[in-house]
C-alpha positions, 0 to 999 in steps of 0.5 A: 499500500506504501507507494514510495518503493514504486516511485524509487524504482521509477526514478532509478529507471528514468536515471538509467534511461537518461544515462543510456540516452546520453551515452549513446548520443555521444558514441559512434552509434548516436552520430550514425543515428543523427547522420541517418535522421539528417540525410540517408544518402549523405550517411550512405556515402560516408559509409553508414548502413542507414537500414541497420541504424534505423533498426537499432534506433527502433530497438533501442526506442522499443526497449526504452518504451517497454521499461516505461511500460514495466513501471506502470503500477496497477491501482485497485 
C-alpha cells in the first residue's frame, strides 16, 4: 500500500534511461543515428548503413518504451 518503493524504482529506471540516452548520443552509434536522421544519402556516402541504424534506433526506442511500461503500477 506504500507507493514510495514504486516511485523509487521508477526514478532509478528514469536515471538509467537518461544515462543510456546520453551515452548513445555521444557514441559512434549516436552519430550514425543522427546522420541517418538528417540525410540518408549523405550518411550512406560516408559508409553508414541507414537500414541497420534505423533498425537499431527502433530496437533502442522499443526497449526504453518497454521499460517505461514495466514501471506502470496497477491501482485497484
